[in-house]
Short mmCIF file of the C-alpha atoms (twelve columns), coordinates in Angstrom:
data_MODEL
# 
_entry.id   MODEL 
# 
loop_
_atom_site.group_PDB 
_atom_site.id 
_atom_site.type_symbol 
_atom_site.label_atom_id 
_atom_site.label_alt_id 
_atom_site.label_comp_id 
_atom_site.label_asym_id 
_atom_site.label_seq_id 
_atom_site.Cartn_x 
_atom_site.Cartn_y 
_atom_site.Cartn_z 
_atom_site.pdbx_PDB_model_num 
ATOM 1   C CA . MET A 1   42.417 17.423  -50.936 1 
ATOM 2   C CA . GLY A 2   43.114 14.240  -49.001 1 
ATOM 3   C CA . LYS A 3   41.873 10.788  -49.857 1 
ATOM 4   C CA . GLN A 4   38.397 9.915   -48.617 1 
ATOM 5   C CA . ALA A 5   38.338 7.113   -46.042 1 
ATOM 6   C CA . LEU A 6   35.375 5.347   -44.457 1 
ATOM 7   C CA . PHE A 7   36.125 3.629   -41.143 1 
ATOM 8   C CA . LEU A 8   33.743 0.939   -39.899 1 
ATOM 9   C CA . GLN A 9   34.143 0.508   -36.148 1 
ATOM 10  C CA . PRO A 10  31.254 -1.381  -34.490 1 
ATOM 11  C CA . TRP A 11  32.943 -1.381  -31.083 1 
ATOM 12  C CA . GLY A 12  34.791 1.402   -29.310 1 
ATOM 13  C CA . GLY A 13  34.269 4.721   -27.594 1 
ATOM 14  C CA . GLU A 14  34.854 8.363   -28.371 1 
ATOM 15  C CA . ALA A 15  38.505 8.235   -27.319 1 
ATOM 16  C CA . GLY A 16  39.244 5.457   -29.802 1 
ATOM 17  C CA . ALA A 17  37.393 7.252   -32.583 1 
ATOM 18  C CA . GLY A 18  39.316 10.446  -31.827 1 
ATOM 19  C CA . LEU A 19  42.636 8.635   -32.041 1 
ATOM 20  C CA . VAL A 20  41.652 7.095   -35.381 1 
ATOM 21  C CA . GLN A 21  40.632 10.462  -36.830 1 
ATOM 22  C CA . GLU A 22  43.779 12.141  -35.526 1 
ATOM 23  C CA . SER A 23  45.986 9.510   -37.184 1 
ATOM 24  C CA . ALA A 24  44.009 9.795   -40.404 1 
ATOM 25  C CA . THR A 25  44.447 13.571  -40.492 1 
ATOM 26  C CA . VAL A 26  48.218 13.256  -40.117 1 
ATOM 27  C CA . LEU A 27  48.233 10.910  -43.120 1 
ATOM 28  C CA . SER A 28  45.994 13.170  -45.250 1 
ATOM 29  C CA . LEU A 29  42.936 10.945  -45.064 1 
ATOM 30  C CA . ASP A 30  39.589 12.734  -44.787 1 
ATOM 31  C CA . SER A 31  37.816 10.266  -42.556 1 
ATOM 32  C CA . GLU A 32  34.252 9.378   -41.709 1 
ATOM 33  C CA . ILE A 33  33.644 6.902   -38.886 1 
ATOM 34  C CA . LEU A 34  30.576 4.711   -38.593 1 
ATOM 35  C CA . GLN A 35  30.279 3.450   -35.038 1 
ATOM 36  C CA . ASP A 36  27.160 2.114   -33.329 1 
ATOM 37  C CA . GLY A 37  26.379 -0.443  -30.666 1 
ATOM 38  C CA . LEU A 38  23.035 -1.967  -29.723 1 
ATOM 39  C CA . PRO A 39  20.738 -0.009  -27.378 1 
ATOM 40  C CA . PHE A 40  19.231 -3.160  -25.841 1 
ATOM 41  C CA . ASP A 41  20.319 -6.472  -24.352 1 
ATOM 42  C CA . TRP A 42  18.389 -9.470  -25.624 1 
ATOM 43  C CA . GLN A 43  18.403 -12.680 -23.613 1 
ATOM 44  C CA . GLY A 44  18.822 -16.305 -24.675 1 
ATOM 45  C CA . ILE A 45  21.182 -17.821 -27.223 1 
ATOM 46  C CA . TRP A 46  19.832 -15.792 -30.147 1 
ATOM 47  C CA . GLY A 47  19.975 -12.637 -28.074 1 
ATOM 48  C CA . LYS A 48  23.611 -13.311 -27.208 1 
ATOM 49  C CA . LEU A 49  24.467 -13.931 -30.862 1 
ATOM 50  C CA . TRP A 50  22.794 -10.680 -31.859 1 
ATOM 51  C CA . LYS A 51  24.541 -8.877  -29.024 1 
ATOM 52  C CA . TRP A 52  27.935 -10.011 -30.363 1 
ATOM 53  C CA . TYR A 53  27.312 -9.776  -34.101 1 
ATOM 54  C CA . GLY A 54  24.476 -7.260  -34.365 1 
ATOM 55  C CA . PRO A 55  26.700 -4.159  -34.322 1 
ATOM 56  C CA . SER A 56  28.930 -5.680  -37.016 1 
ATOM 57  C CA . VAL A 57  25.900 -6.344  -39.232 1 
ATOM 58  C CA . LYS A 58  24.480 -2.843  -38.669 1 
ATOM 59  C CA . ILE A 59  27.738 -1.048  -39.396 1 
ATOM 60  C CA . ALA A 60  28.459 -3.210  -42.461 1 
ATOM 61  C CA . ILE A 61  25.053 -2.315  -43.941 1 
ATOM 62  C CA . ARG A 62  25.521 1.374   -43.146 1 
ATOM 63  C CA . GLY A 63  28.968 1.181   -44.715 1 
ATOM 64  C CA . LEU A 64  27.531 -0.208  -47.946 1 
ATOM 65  C CA . VAL A 65  25.161 2.768   -48.098 1 
ATOM 66  C CA . ARG A 66  27.999 5.268   -47.438 1 
ATOM 67  C CA . ARG A 67  30.705 3.645   -49.602 1 
ATOM 68  C CA . LYS A 68  30.358 5.817   -52.704 1 
ATOM 69  C CA . GLY A 69  32.996 8.489   -53.219 1 
ATOM 70  C CA . LYS A 70  35.412 6.849   -50.792 1 
ATOM 71  C CA . ASP A 71  38.973 5.822   -51.669 1 
ATOM 72  C CA . VAL A 72  39.326 3.124   -49.004 1 
ATOM 73  C CA . ILE A 73  37.192 1.250   -46.479 1 
ATOM 74  C CA . LEU A 74  38.900 0.265   -43.217 1 
ATOM 75  C CA . CYS A 75  37.022 -2.197  -40.995 1 
ATOM 76  C CA . PHE A 76  38.163 -2.328  -37.364 1 
ATOM 77  C CA . ASP A 77  36.366 -5.642  -36.861 1 
ATOM 78  C CA . PRO A 78  36.844 -8.856  -38.874 1 
ATOM 79  C CA . MET A 79  33.188 -9.893  -38.881 1 
ATOM 80  C CA . CYS A 80  32.051 -6.434  -39.977 1 
ATOM 81  C CA . GLY A 81  34.650 -6.471  -42.750 1 
ATOM 82  C CA . LEU A 82  33.671 -9.925  -43.970 1 
ATOM 83  C CA . ILE A 83  29.956 -9.064  -43.945 1 
ATOM 84  C CA . PHE A 84  30.660 -5.838  -45.846 1 
ATOM 85  C CA . ALA A 85  32.875 -7.535  -48.441 1 
ATOM 86  C CA . SER A 86  30.682 -10.643 -48.851 1 
ATOM 87  C CA . THR A 87  27.484 -8.631  -49.272 1 
ATOM 88  C CA . ALA A 88  29.130 -6.351  -51.827 1 
ATOM 89  C CA . ARG A 89  30.405 -9.332  -53.780 1 
ATOM 90  C CA . LEU A 90  27.074 -11.189 -53.565 1 
ATOM 91  C CA . LEU A 91  25.134 -8.138  -54.798 1 
ATOM 92  C CA . ARG A 92  27.874 -7.199  -57.300 1 
ATOM 93  C CA . LEU A 93  28.279 -3.753  -55.785 1 
ATOM 94  C CA . GLU A 94  31.305 -1.639  -56.648 1 
ATOM 95  C CA . THR A 95  33.395 -0.745  -53.622 1 
ATOM 96  C CA . PRO A 96  36.697 1.029   -52.959 1 
ATOM 97  C CA . PRO A 97  39.596 -1.121  -51.695 1 
ATOM 98  C CA . ILE A 98  38.840 -2.804  -48.350 1 
ATOM 99  C CA . VAL A 99  41.226 -3.282  -45.413 1 
ATOM 100 C CA . ILE A 100 40.291 -5.504  -42.459 1 
ATOM 101 C CA . SER A 101 42.037 -4.995  -39.120 1 
ATOM 102 C CA . MET A 102 42.274 -7.367  -36.129 1 
ATOM 103 C CA . PHE A 103 41.537 -10.412 -38.275 1 
ATOM 104 C CA . LEU A 104 40.976 -13.472 -36.091 1 
ATOM 105 C CA . LEU A 105 39.297 -16.834 -36.710 1 
ATOM 106 C CA . ARG A 106 39.742 -19.076 -33.692 1 
ATOM 107 C CA . PRO A 107 39.042 -22.772 -34.310 1 
ATOM 108 C CA . TRP A 108 35.612 -23.953 -33.160 1 
ATOM 109 C CA . LYS A 109 34.902 -27.362 -31.698 1 
ATOM 110 C CA . TYR A 110 32.234 -28.047 -34.351 1 
ATOM 111 C CA . PRO A 111 33.999 -29.003 -37.636 1 
ATOM 112 C CA . PHE A 112 30.933 -28.380 -39.801 1 
ATOM 113 C CA . MET A 113 30.490 -24.834 -38.455 1 
ATOM 114 C CA . ASP A 114 34.208 -24.222 -38.906 1 
ATOM 115 C CA . ARG A 115 34.010 -25.208 -42.573 1 
ATOM 116 C CA . LEU A 116 31.082 -22.848 -43.065 1 
ATOM 117 C CA . ARG A 117 32.998 -19.976 -41.440 1 
ATOM 118 C CA . TYR A 118 36.043 -20.549 -43.605 1 
ATOM 119 C CA . ALA A 119 33.916 -20.767 -46.756 1 
ATOM 120 C CA . PHE A 120 32.267 -17.467 -45.782 1 
ATOM 121 C CA . ALA A 121 35.663 -15.874 -45.094 1 
ATOM 122 C CA . ASN A 122 37.125 -17.096 -48.390 1 
ATOM 123 C CA . PHE A 123 34.164 -15.658 -50.263 1 
ATOM 124 C CA . GLY A 124 34.472 -12.238 -48.612 1 
ATOM 125 C CA . LEU A 125 38.273 -12.016 -48.735 1 
ATOM 126 C CA . LYS A 126 38.099 -12.061 -52.530 1 
ATOM 127 C CA . ARG A 127 37.093 -8.373  -52.276 1 
ATOM 128 C CA . VAL A 128 39.643 -7.425  -49.564 1 
ATOM 129 C CA . SER A 129 42.978 -5.741  -50.330 1 
ATOM 130 C CA . LYS A 130 44.814 -6.044  -46.996 1 
ATOM 131 C CA . ILE A 131 44.220 -8.098  -43.846 1 
ATOM 132 C CA . ILE A 132 45.885 -7.049  -40.583 1 
ATOM 133 C CA . CYS A 133 46.676 -9.484  -37.767 1 
ATOM 134 C CA . PHE A 134 48.045 -8.745  -34.301 1 
ATOM 135 C CA . SER A 135 50.645 -11.521 -34.272 1 
ATOM 136 C CA . SER A 136 53.162 -12.830 -36.778 1 
ATOM 137 C CA . VAL A 137 52.166 -16.445 -36.075 1 
ATOM 138 C CA . GLU A 138 48.609 -15.697 -37.203 1 
ATOM 139 C CA . VAL A 139 49.882 -14.218 -40.454 1 
ATOM 140 C CA . ALA A 140 51.821 -17.435 -41.118 1 
ATOM 141 C CA . ARG A 141 48.801 -19.544 -40.178 1 
ATOM 142 C CA . TYR A 142 46.294 -17.675 -42.352 1 
ATOM 143 C CA . LYS A 143 48.630 -17.693 -45.335 1 
ATOM 144 C CA . LYS A 144 48.410 -21.499 -45.233 1 
ATOM 145 C CA . GLU A 145 44.680 -21.611 -44.513 1 
ATOM 146 C CA . PHE A 146 43.777 -19.012 -47.160 1 
ATOM 147 C CA . PRO A 147 46.427 -19.617 -49.859 1 
ATOM 148 C CA . ARG A 148 44.530 -17.613 -52.491 1 
ATOM 149 C CA . HIS A 149 44.788 -14.548 -50.252 1 
ATOM 150 C CA . ALA A 150 48.244 -15.195 -48.754 1 
ATOM 151 C CA . GLU A 151 49.818 -11.956 -49.987 1 
ATOM 152 C CA . LYS A 152 47.134 -9.835  -48.326 1 
ATOM 153 C CA . PHE A 153 48.031 -10.668 -44.716 1 
ATOM 154 C CA . ARG A 154 50.152 -8.237  -42.690 1 
ATOM 155 C CA . PHE A 155 51.312 -8.146  -39.072 1 
ATOM 156 C CA . VAL A 156 50.843 -4.969  -37.033 1 
ATOM 157 C CA . PRO A 157 51.475 -5.145  -33.261 1 
ATOM 158 C CA . VAL A 158 48.501 -4.301  -31.087 1 
ATOM 159 C CA . GLY A 159 48.943 -1.357  -28.730 1 
ATOM 160 C CA . ALA A 160 47.585 -0.470  -25.304 1 
ATOM 161 C CA . ASP A 161 46.371 2.887   -24.030 1 
ATOM 162 C CA . PRO A 162 48.573 4.736   -21.562 1 
ATOM 163 C CA . THR A 163 47.284 3.964   -18.073 1 
ATOM 164 C CA . SER A 164 44.667 6.309   -16.651 1 
ATOM 165 C CA . LEU A 165 46.007 5.829   -13.124 1 
ATOM 166 C CA . ASP A 166 47.812 8.603   -11.289 1 
ATOM 167 C CA . LEU A 167 50.964 6.531   -10.904 1 
ATOM 168 C CA . GLU A 168 52.662 8.856   -8.436  1 
ATOM 169 C CA . LYS A 169 49.613 8.734   -6.191  1 
ATOM 170 C CA . GLU A 170 49.175 4.965   -6.554  1 
ATOM 171 C CA . LEU A 171 52.840 4.247   -5.830  1 
ATOM 172 C CA . LYS A 172 52.700 6.436   -2.734  1 
ATOM 173 C CA . LYS A 173 49.694 4.450   -1.480  1 
ATOM 174 C CA . LEU A 174 51.569 1.195   -2.025  1 
ATOM 175 C CA . GLU A 175 54.604 2.521   -0.223  1 
ATOM 176 C CA . GLU A 176 52.471 3.490   2.765   1 
ATOM 177 C CA . SER A 177 50.480 0.226   2.878   1 
ATOM 178 C CA . SER A 178 53.399 -2.131  2.100   1 
ATOM 179 C CA . PRO A 179 51.255 -4.980  0.683   1 
ATOM 180 C CA . ALA A 180 52.490 -8.548  1.050   1 
ATOM 181 C CA . PRO A 181 54.164 -9.967  -2.081  1 
ATOM 182 C CA . PHE A 182 51.771 -11.658 -4.497  1 
ATOM 183 C CA . ILE A 183 51.703 -13.050 -8.018  1 
ATOM 184 C CA . PHE A 184 49.212 -11.504 -10.444 1 
ATOM 185 C CA . SER A 185 47.557 -13.339 -13.319 1 
ATOM 186 C CA . GLY A 186 44.434 -12.420 -15.253 1 
ATOM 187 C CA . GLY A 187 42.346 -12.699 -18.398 1 
ATOM 188 C CA . THR A 188 40.207 -15.423 -19.912 1 
ATOM 189 C CA . THR A 189 41.130 -16.385 -23.459 1 
ATOM 190 C CA . ASN A 190 43.459 -19.391 -23.767 1 
ATOM 191 C CA . ARG A 191 44.677 -19.164 -20.132 1 
ATOM 192 C CA . ASP A 192 46.428 -22.179 -18.606 1 
ATOM 193 C CA . TYR A 193 45.750 -21.472 -14.940 1 
ATOM 194 C CA . HIS A 194 46.113 -25.159 -14.009 1 
ATOM 195 C CA . THR A 195 49.828 -25.082 -14.848 1 
ATOM 196 C CA . LEU A 196 50.262 -21.842 -12.886 1 
ATOM 197 C CA . VAL A 197 48.493 -23.221 -9.802  1 
ATOM 198 C CA . LYS A 198 50.611 -26.365 -9.959  1 
ATOM 199 C CA . ALA A 199 53.759 -24.238 -10.243 1 
ATOM 200 C CA . MET A 200 52.757 -22.278 -7.142  1 
ATOM 201 C CA . GLU A 201 52.371 -25.420 -5.007  1 
ATOM 202 C CA . GLY A 202 56.075 -25.231 -4.178  1 
ATOM 203 C CA . ILE A 203 55.789 -21.552 -3.203  1 
ATOM 204 C CA . PRO A 204 53.097 -21.739 -0.490  1 
ATOM 205 C CA . ASP A 205 54.133 -18.542 1.317   1 
ATOM 206 C CA . VAL A 206 53.300 -16.243 -1.633  1 
ATOM 207 C CA . LYS A 207 49.705 -15.543 -2.622  1 
ATOM 208 C CA . LEU A 208 48.539 -16.088 -6.190  1 
ATOM 209 C CA . LYS A 209 45.754 -13.742 -7.307  1 
ATOM 210 C CA . ILE A 210 43.830 -14.661 -10.464 1 
ATOM 211 C CA . PHE A 211 41.352 -12.268 -12.068 1 
ATOM 212 C CA . ALA A 212 39.161 -14.188 -14.518 1 
ATOM 213 C CA . LYS A 213 35.678 -15.552 -15.136 1 
ATOM 214 C CA . LYS A 214 34.258 -18.223 -12.833 1 
ATOM 215 C CA . ALA A 215 34.402 -20.727 -15.686 1 
ATOM 216 C CA . ASP A 216 38.198 -20.388 -15.679 1 
ATOM 217 C CA . HIS A 217 38.595 -21.263 -11.994 1 
ATOM 218 C CA . PRO A 218 41.427 -23.844 -11.833 1 
ATOM 219 C CA . GLY A 219 40.313 -25.419 -8.553  1 
ATOM 220 C CA . GLU A 220 41.083 -24.742 -4.927  1 
ATOM 221 C CA . SER A 221 44.662 -24.232 -3.773  1 
ATOM 222 C CA . GLN A 222 46.033 -23.131 -0.404  1 
ATOM 223 C CA . ASN A 223 47.609 -19.903 -1.686  1 
ATOM 224 C CA . LEU A 224 45.115 -19.060 -4.438  1 
ATOM 225 C CA . GLU A 225 42.790 -16.051 -4.281  1 
ATOM 226 C CA . PHE A 226 40.377 -16.112 -7.215  1 
ATOM 227 C CA . LEU A 227 38.868 -12.650 -7.663  1 
ATOM 228 C CA . GLY A 228 36.574 -13.106 -10.658 1 
ATOM 229 C CA . ASP A 229 35.995 -10.392 -13.253 1 
ATOM 230 C CA . VAL A 230 37.843 -7.132  -12.565 1 
ATOM 231 C CA . TYR A 231 38.370 -4.507  -15.258 1 
ATOM 232 C CA . GLY A 232 39.702 -1.023  -15.874 1 
ATOM 233 C CA . ASP A 233 41.544 0.907   -13.182 1 
ATOM 234 C CA . ASP A 234 41.024 -1.785  -10.544 1 
ATOM 235 C CA . TYR A 235 42.671 -4.352  -12.832 1 
ATOM 236 C CA . GLU A 236 45.637 -2.036  -13.375 1 
ATOM 237 C CA . ARG A 237 45.946 -1.321  -9.641  1 
ATOM 238 C CA . GLU A 238 46.317 -5.031  -8.960  1 
ATOM 239 C CA . ILE A 239 48.985 -5.334  -11.664 1 
ATOM 240 C CA . LEU A 240 50.832 -2.353  -10.212 1 
ATOM 241 C CA . ALA A 241 50.674 -3.757  -6.663  1 
ATOM 242 C CA . SER A 242 51.888 -7.219  -7.673  1 
ATOM 243 C CA . THR A 243 55.429 -8.518  -7.299  1 
ATOM 244 C CA . ILE A 244 55.428 -10.460 -10.571 1 
ATOM 245 C CA . VAL A 245 52.911 -10.763 -13.401 1 
ATOM 246 C CA . VAL A 246 52.543 -14.267 -14.831 1 
ATOM 247 C CA . LEU A 247 50.752 -14.918 -18.128 1 
ATOM 248 C CA . PRO A 248 50.142 -18.697 -18.452 1 
ATOM 249 C CA . LEU A 249 48.885 -19.727 -21.898 1 
ATOM 250 C CA . TYR A 250 48.065 -22.876 -23.800 1 
ATOM 251 C CA . ASP A 251 50.197 -23.439 -26.879 1 
ATOM 252 C CA . LYS A 252 47.445 -22.798 -29.437 1 
ATOM 253 C CA . CYS A 253 47.620 -21.692 -33.058 1 
ATOM 254 C CA . PHE A 254 46.313 -18.205 -32.287 1 
ATOM 255 C CA . ALA A 255 47.629 -15.344 -30.194 1 
ATOM 256 C CA . SER A 256 46.090 -14.206 -26.917 1 
ATOM 257 C CA . GLY A 257 46.900 -12.297 -23.775 1 
ATOM 258 C CA . GLN A 258 48.515 -9.301  -25.479 1 
ATOM 259 C CA . LEU A 259 46.460 -6.641  -23.695 1 
ATOM 260 C CA . THR A 260 47.209 -7.950  -20.197 1 
ATOM 261 C CA . LEU A 261 50.822 -8.367  -21.266 1 
ATOM 262 C CA . LEU A 262 51.050 -4.794  -22.570 1 
ATOM 263 C CA . LYS A 263 49.422 -3.350  -19.452 1 
ATOM 264 C CA . ALA A 264 52.005 -5.122  -17.306 1 
ATOM 265 C CA . MET A 265 54.791 -3.821  -19.555 1 
ATOM 266 C CA . GLU A 266 53.397 -0.299  -19.417 1 
ATOM 267 C CA . LEU A 267 53.331 -0.436  -15.598 1 
ATOM 268 C CA . GLY A 268 56.922 -1.628  -15.456 1 
ATOM 269 C CA . LYS A 269 56.331 -5.091  -14.017 1 
ATOM 270 C CA . ALA A 270 58.590 -8.130  -14.176 1 
ATOM 271 C CA . ILE A 271 56.744 -10.567 -16.449 1 
ATOM 272 C CA . ILE A 272 56.845 -14.343 -16.804 1 
ATOM 273 C CA . ALA A 273 54.887 -15.696 -19.777 1 
ATOM 274 C CA . THR A 274 54.399 -18.942 -21.612 1 
ATOM 275 C CA . ASN A 275 56.466 -19.079 -24.785 1 
ATOM 276 C CA . ALA A 276 53.326 -19.256 -26.914 1 
ATOM 277 C CA . PRO A 277 52.212 -17.728 -30.241 1 
ATOM 278 C CA . GLY A 278 51.905 -13.964 -30.077 1 
ATOM 279 C CA . VAL A 279 53.953 -13.502 -26.911 1 
ATOM 280 C CA . ARG A 280 57.240 -13.672 -28.827 1 
ATOM 281 C CA . ASP A 281 56.211 -10.605 -30.838 1 
ATOM 282 C CA . TYR A 282 56.253 -8.550  -27.645 1 
ATOM 283 C CA . ILE A 283 58.620 -10.225 -25.164 1 
ATOM 284 C CA . THR A 284 62.289 -11.059 -25.741 1 
ATOM 285 C CA . ASP A 285 63.313 -13.753 -23.268 1 
ATOM 286 C CA . GLY A 286 65.727 -12.449 -20.662 1 
ATOM 287 C CA . VAL A 287 65.530 -8.864  -21.929 1 
ATOM 288 C CA . ASN A 288 62.087 -7.498  -21.037 1 
ATOM 289 C CA . GLY A 289 60.546 -10.623 -19.552 1 
ATOM 290 C CA . VAL A 290 61.009 -14.339 -18.967 1 
ATOM 291 C CA . LEU A 291 59.539 -16.985 -21.269 1 
ATOM 292 C CA . VAL A 292 58.906 -20.551 -20.090 1 
ATOM 293 C CA . PRO A 293 57.882 -23.647 -22.080 1 
ATOM 294 C CA . PRO A 294 54.160 -24.457 -22.385 1 
ATOM 295 C CA . ASP A 295 52.633 -26.919 -19.899 1 
ATOM 296 C CA . ASP A 296 55.771 -26.987 -17.738 1 
ATOM 297 C CA . PRO A 297 54.975 -26.182 -14.084 1 
ATOM 298 C CA . LYS A 298 58.552 -26.925 -12.980 1 
ATOM 299 C CA . ALA A 299 60.014 -24.350 -15.368 1 
ATOM 300 C CA . MET A 300 57.359 -21.829 -14.363 1 
ATOM 301 C CA . ALA A 301 57.986 -22.449 -10.647 1 
ATOM 302 C CA . SER A 302 61.733 -22.034 -11.172 1 
ATOM 303 C CA . ALA A 303 61.223 -18.715 -12.990 1 
ATOM 304 C CA . ILE A 304 58.827 -17.415 -10.332 1 
ATOM 305 C CA . GLY A 305 61.106 -18.473 -7.489  1 
ATOM 306 C CA . GLY A 306 64.135 -16.918 -9.162  1 
ATOM 307 C CA . LEU A 307 62.486 -13.524 -9.573  1 
ATOM 308 C CA . LEU A 308 60.900 -13.542 -6.127  1 
ATOM 309 C CA . GLY A 309 64.388 -13.782 -4.655  1 
ATOM 310 C CA . ASP A 310 65.988 -11.129 -6.874  1 
ATOM 311 C CA . ALA A 311 64.519 -7.638  -6.539  1 
ATOM 312 C CA . ASP A 312 67.236 -6.095  -8.707  1 
ATOM 313 C CA . ARG A 313 66.439 -8.445  -11.595 1 
ATOM 314 C CA . ARG A 314 62.732 -7.713  -11.253 1 
ATOM 315 C CA . GLY A 315 63.519 -4.013  -11.509 1 
ATOM 316 C CA . GLU A 316 65.701 -4.481  -14.599 1 
ATOM 317 C CA . LEU A 317 63.064 -6.547  -16.403 1 
ATOM 318 C CA . GLY A 318 60.286 -4.159  -15.397 1 
ATOM 319 C CA . GLU A 319 62.141 -1.095  -16.633 1 
ATOM 320 C CA . ALA A 320 63.003 -2.815  -19.910 1 
ATOM 321 C CA . ALA A 321 59.347 -3.819  -20.326 1 
ATOM 322 C CA . ARG A 322 58.183 -0.240  -19.715 1 
ATOM 323 C CA . ARG A 323 60.724 1.084   -22.201 1 
ATOM 324 C CA . THR A 324 59.673 -1.477  -24.833 1 
ATOM 325 C CA . HIS A 325 56.029 -0.520  -24.436 1 
ATOM 326 C CA . ARG A 326 56.787 3.193   -24.677 1 
ATOM 327 C CA . GLU A 327 58.982 2.765   -27.768 1 
ATOM 328 C CA . SER A 328 56.938 0.201   -29.716 1 
ATOM 329 C CA . PHE A 329 53.521 -0.750  -28.352 1 
ATOM 330 C CA . THR A 330 51.324 2.233   -27.511 1 
ATOM 331 C CA . GLN A 331 47.826 2.318   -28.951 1 
ATOM 332 C CA . ALA A 332 48.663 5.452   -30.939 1 
ATOM 333 C CA . MET A 333 51.539 3.610   -32.634 1 
ATOM 334 C CA . SER A 334 49.342 0.636   -33.516 1 
ATOM 335 C CA . VAL A 335 46.507 2.772   -34.868 1 
ATOM 336 C CA . SER A 336 48.868 4.954   -36.913 1 
ATOM 337 C CA . LYS A 337 50.381 1.867   -38.577 1 
ATOM 338 C CA . ILE A 338 46.924 0.521   -39.411 1 
ATOM 339 C CA . ILE A 339 45.812 3.890   -40.820 1 
ATOM 340 C CA . ALA A 340 49.082 4.127   -42.787 1 
ATOM 341 C CA . MET A 341 48.276 0.809   -44.450 1 
ATOM 342 C CA . ALA A 342 44.821 2.105   -45.360 1 
ATOM 343 C CA . ALA A 343 46.386 5.296   -46.758 1 
ATOM 344 C CA . GLU A 344 48.804 3.196   -48.814 1 
ATOM 345 C CA . VAL A 345 45.909 1.211   -50.262 1 
ATOM 346 C CA . ALA A 346 43.983 4.412   -51.035 1 
ATOM 347 C CA . GLY A 347 47.054 5.836   -52.748 1 
ATOM 348 C CA . ALA A 348 47.534 2.679   -54.805 1 
ATOM 349 C CA . LYS A 349 43.980 3.041   -56.077 1 
ATOM 350 C CA . SER A 350 44.712 6.392   -57.678 1 
ATOM 351 C CA . ALA A 351 48.144 5.437   -59.060 1 
# 
């Protein structure tokens, strides 16, 4: 009989749950998944807070009820994991070993609230066995910020689903329509669109398309087309149709942009990215992409101009990016590594 695993997954659909259960079965974990969103959308600041954190609270409480008889608890959400672990510790409840995946604490602009969050995290992490981050720089950072829990942090690369597009059909459409060359950039977290727009000032004949929230609009520019929020297949179609994908980031102490980056890699695009935390775990400069220094529009403009004028180089980088994604960064690979860590913890319990 396999080890008994309880997976707490506040967010995600049936496909994600199926992938988790499939990976667990391969590793001899008999899994139960608790997954539940909120059936309503409250308004106002408190409604927004509940919308974001409500599912984590609900699943953590349900997990505490269902914890008995399990060999490991795996939380696919840091807040859910911290609520589960903190509540168990506060109420002195016995629990199996706990693993938290996708751990992320971005700095807030309010120091007092930040101190409260870190105190809460420290309290909960006392009960946690392993903590998984999606970038090596975050592992190094959290080891310093949580020295009592330093040995618990592990890096597992995030993965992206294979595209749902019919690539043969989409490529045929592009061949027939012959779209004008354009630069693609998208996403919201930690994006430095101002540097990208400045870099494009010297390349006025090529359109820059940015897909992001209105709040991230970098200001008007003669060759800028700001498209707002676009997701799913439409987002991927724009990546596929682009000449180059550029991921401009601020040099912060947390990783961001991996999902857009991985989608571009999966679709075989030539990529230029800021040499920022997290990117280096996925892109090797000059091999499967081009890295440029942070806040350096001249270096970014030079990289863009160089690739625009060299179709062969774009093809080489794009093919290398696609190969890297296929060999190392699919969602199935990421999930299987996370489940393997949970299985290892469950096995250690019985040793």
